[in-house]
N, C-alpha and C positions, 0 to 999 in steps of 0.2 A: 570383228573389229570395225569400228566406225571409219568411214571414208571421208567424213566431213569434220571440220573443227567442232569441238564440244564447248558448251558454255562452262565458264569457270565455276559456276555455282551449282550446276546439275548436269545431267547427261543429255541435255537437249542438243541435237545436231543442228548446226547452222550452216548457211551458205549465202550466196548473193541473191537468191530469189526473194521476192517481197515477203513471202510466207515464212521464210526462215532467216531473215536478215537480223544480225545482232542489233539490240537496242542500245548497246554501249560496249565499251572496251575497258579492260583492266590492264594497266601498263605496269610492268615490273622492270626496274632498273637497278643496276648494282650501285652500292653506296660509294661513289667516287666522283671526283670533280667533273670529269668529262667522259661519261660512259659511252663506249663505242658499240655496245650491244645491249639489247633489251628483249623483252618478251611482251607480245601483245596477245591477250586472251579475250575472246568475245564473251559478252554477257547477253543472255536471251531476254526477250521482253518480260517473261515472268519473274526472272531473278533481278531485273533492273529495278523492280519496286522494293527490293529488300533494303534494309538499312545498311549503310557502309560497313559497319562492324560485322554484320552477318556475311557480307560479300568477302571481306578480308578473311574471316574465319574459314569460309568455304575454300578460298584460294589456298590457304595454308594446308588444308586437308588434301585438296586435289593435287597439289604440287609436292607435298611432303615426301612422297615415294621416290621422286627423282631429285629432290632438293631438300635433303633432311635438315639442313641448318637454316632453311628459310624462316625469316621472322620479319615482322613489321617494325620499322623504325619510325618513331614519332617525329614528324618534321620539325617540331619545336626543339628536339634534341640535337639537330644538325647545326653545324656552324656555317657561316657564309650565307650565300644566296640559297634559299630553299624554294622549291617549286620551279617547275618549268612548264612552259606552255607550248 
């Protein structure tokens, strides 16, 4: 079993060293006005070059076993302020 975080798009192990530092992060938040919890998943340099749709599809596959009802919600379908920085 890996001892380091895995890339959301593949099985690459990542850590804080320059050789294994994530190139990006995939943020998952519940659909609610003021989420108090979320999940941050690293993205390796190789997967960071993938199209957004491919990263989303990989995330659904990777997390589907622990979160079977996980699905992407199009921000255009949300009401109120969409997007957070």
